[in-house]
N, C-alpha and C positions, 0 to 999 in steps of 0.2 A: 470554873468559878462555882457553878451550881453544885458540882460534886464535892468541892472543897467545903462549901457551906453545909451540905448535908452531913459530911463527916463530923463537922463541929457539933451538929445537933445529936448525932448518934453517940459521940463521945459523952456529951452531957447526960444522955439517958442510959449510958452504959450498955449499949446494944451493938457492939462491934465484936467480931465481924458480922456483917449483915447481908443477907441474900435478897436481891431484888428480882422478882419474877414477873412483874407487870411490864409489858412491852412499852406502854406509853411512858411509864416512869423511866425506863431505860433510855428511851428516845430523849426525854427531858434532860437526863443527866449526861448523856454521851453524844447525842445527835444521830444515833443509829436508828434507821427507819425500816429495818428488815422485819421478818416475821418469826424469827427464832433466835432467842438469846437469853442468857442469864447473867447477872452481874453480882459479884461478891465484892463488898466494900470493906476495907480494913483501914487502920489509922493512916498509913502512909502509902499504901498501894491498893489498887483494885484489879480484879480479874474479870475479864469479859469472856464468857464461854459461848461458842457457837460452832457451826459445822462448816464443811468445805464450801457450801453454797455462798457463804457470806465472808469467807476469810479475807479475800483481797479488799473487798469494800470496807469491812470493819477496820482492818489495819490502816486503811487510808484516812479514816475519819476519827478514830478514837483519840480522846485527849491525852495529854501527857500524864503519865502515872497510871494509865490503865493498860494492863497487859492482856493481849489476846491469847486465849487458850483454845486450841483446836480440839474439838470433841471427836475422838477417833473411833470410839465404840458407842458409848451412850453418855448422856449427861451425868449420870451418877459416878461413872469412873472419872470423868473430868473434874467433877466436884471433889471427889476423894483426893485427887492430886493437888487441888487448890488448898483444901483443908490441911493436907500434910505440909504444904509449903508454908502456911501460916503457923502451923503448930498449935491449933486451937482445940479446946475440949468442948466448946460450946459455940453454936452457930445460931444467930438470931434471924428470924424469918419475917419477911413482909407478910402481913396477915390477910389482907383483903382478897388477894388474887391467887393464892396458892391452892392448887387442886389437891383434894385429899389423897388421890391415888399417887400423886407425886410425893406428897409428904410421907405416905406410908412406905414407898420405895426408898426414899432417902433414909428413913429410920432404919430400914433393914440393911441398907448398904453402908451407911456411915457408922460403923461400930465404934463405940467409945466416944462418940460426939453427941452431946446433948443438943436437941433442937428446941429452941425456945421462941415464944412469941416476941416479935420485935416492934410491933406497932406499924403504923402506915405513915412514916415521916416524909416520904417523898410526895405523897398525895397532899399532905398538909403544906409542904413547901410550895407546891404548884398553885395554891390559892392566891398568892400575891404575885401578880405579873410585873415584869420589868418593862421599861419603855419600849423595847423592841417587840415584845409580845403584844403590848397594847396597840402598837402601830399596825401590826398584822391583823389584829381583831378589828381595828377601825376600818381597814381596807375590806375585810370580809363583810362587814356591816354595810359598807357602801355598795358592794356588788349585790347584796341582798335587797337593799333599797331599790336599786335600779331594776332588779327582777320584778319587784312589786309594780313598778311603773309599766314594765313590759306586759305583765299579766292583765293590767287594767284595760289594755287595748284588745285583749284576746277573749276575756271571759264574757260570753254572750249565751243566750238560750240556745240549746242544742249541742254545745261542746260538752264532752264527757269529763268527769273528774280525772280519769286516767290521762286524757289528753293534756290537761292542765299540768298534772304531775310530771309527765314526760317533757313538756315544754320547760318546766323549771329545771330539770336535770340538764337538758340541752343548753339552756341559757348559761348555767353555771360553768359547764365545760367549755363553752364557747368564749367565756370571759375569764379564763385563766385559773379555774378551780379544778381540782382533781375529781371532785364528786360532790354530791349532796351530803350534808352532815348526817342525814338520816332519811328514811323513806318519807317523802313529803306527805303531809296530811292535807287532802283536799276534800272537804266535807260540804256537800250541797244539801240544802233543805233540812229535813229532820235529822240527818246524819250528824249535823253539827252539834247536836246535844250530847254526843259521845266525845269526851276529851281526847281519846286516842283512837279515833275512828280509822278503819282500814279503807283507804281510797278504793273506790269501785271502778272496774273497767268499763262497765256499761251504763252506769248512772249518768244521765244527762242533766245538765243545769236547765232549770225552767225559769221563766219570767216570774218575778215576785219572790224568788227564793233567796235565802242567805247562802253565802259561800265563805266558809272559814278555811283559810290557808295558813298552815304552820310549816315553815320551811327554813332551811339554812344551807350554807355551803362550807366545804372544807378548802381553805386557802392557805397554802404554805404551812400545812400541818395544824392549823387552828380553825375553829368552827364558829359559824354564826348561827343565830336562832331568832326567828321573828314570826309573829302571828298577826295577821290582819283579818278582820271580818268585814266582808263586803256584801252588797245587796244588788240584785239584778232587776233593774227597771223600777222597783218600788220596795218599800220596807213595811213589814208587818208591824202594827202598833205595839204588840207585845214584845217584839224583838227590839224595836226602837227604845222602849222603856228600859229594858235590861242593858242595852248598849250604853245608854247615858249613865247608868249606875256603874258599869264596868269601867267606862271611860273616866269617871270621877275617881273611882278607887285606884285605878292604875296611875293616874296623874298624881294623886296624893302620895302613893307609895314611892314613886320615882322621886318626888320632891323631898321625901324623908330620908333618902339614901345619903349617908355621910359617915365618916369614920366614928366608931364608937357605938353606933346604934346596933342593938342585937338583932339576930335573925328573927327572934320571936317578936320583938317590938315592931320590926318592919312588916312582918307578915300580918300583924294585928291591925296596922294602919289600913290596909286594903280590906281585910276580912271584916273589920268592924263597920265599915261603910256599907259593904254588901249585906251584912246581917241587919243593919239598921233599916235597910230598904226592904227587908222581908225575904231575902234570898240566901240566907246563911247556909241552908241545907243544900243549896244548888251550887255551892262552891266547895268542892270536896278535896281538891289537890292543894299542894303547897304553893306558895306565892311565886317561887322561882328556884333557881339553882345556879351554881357556879358554871362558867363556860370558859373553854380554852382549848387545850389539846384534845379534850373530850367534850361532847355536847353537854353531858351531865357530869359535873364534878363538884368537889367541895368549893364553897359551902352550900349546904341546903338551906334555902330561905323558907324556914318553917319554924314552928314553936321550938325555942331553944335559947341559950344564953351566949352563943358565940358572937363576939363583937366584930363588926366589919372593920376592915383596915384599908388604908390607901393602897391602891393597886389591885384590889379584888375586882374581878369581872363577874357580873351576875346577870340573871334575867329577872324581869318583873312581869308576871303574866297571870293576873287574876282572870276569872271567867265565871259566867253563870250559864247553866245548862238546863233547859226545860224539855224533858222527854216529850216527843210528839209534836213539838213546836220548832225547836232549834236552839242553838247556843251562840254565845259571844265570848271570845277571848281576845285580849289585846296584849301583845308581848313585845318588850324592847330589851336590848342589851345595854347595860349600864356599868360604867367603871367608877369605882370609888376614888375620888381625888383627895387632896390634902384638906380641903374645906367643904366638900360636898360631893358632886357627881358630874360625870360626862355621859350623856346619852349617845350611844354610838349609832343606833338605828334612827333614821330621821323621817321615815315614811309617815304621811299624815295619819292621824288617829281620829280625824273628824269622820262622820258618817259618809261612807263612799257608796253612791248609787250609780251603778254602771249602766250605760246604754240608754 
């Protein structure tokens, strides 16, 4: 069904035949979860190119109308055979993922075939999730919420950031997840002022410190993403002040999610609150991003005029970062519904003081 819908879009744009090189998009369109494949889509047939490692598996799961093509020497020879079977003089390319060296080799080997930019229509299609996808995201969010509860029992003075990150990974795997969505960010003390802090092996949590945890799991091929900012034994007044601002901005942005609102307007809801409180310069990243088969996918929730639509899954994650003091970020996963939104992550966003 997904492949058929994409063919309709490609027909409309006049970009057939179309070469898909992004493995995530190939998984979305065919169900294939291997590490090597290419997909050529035409009006009535598609060709799936891979090697002997995946032949039996791919043949067992490919949808009707998708022909497996065994790569006997290299990809370019297999692609030449497909192009010959189609009889085409022009091949449209998925733009965002094609490596330049592959493009250059294709150009040299596919004599007489024009290689043209074909847009990123599979990425665009993935923005709107179906009911099955949302159900998986909902389950991934529940596991992540449960992990937050688990961490609240563990985070104490003396534990290292690394130990917390390892515990997150273990919890996910022990609860049905393949892995973490990304390397968990565990930032204690001043490190929390860096939005993408690198979790340290030896840094120990101290009493009176802030601990920012940004984490997510991969569950049945879909990802979660959540950030909570917690405090150990006590809270610095400066951090309490910015926590209240971020809390207010995040709540307002979540409440504003609905079909039709643009990414720029949604970003401005939170950004204006933070700027009015005097911290505009301390919120430098976008408000959020799409989430699904990848942790970061379309749409980007930042300045722009893309309108949200029912079925889009996004994050809302404003933050304020004070170098030398610490930072606060609060992040939730949100799905756009017919009339508003469903917040998938349920962990408390009140100030959490541990121990």
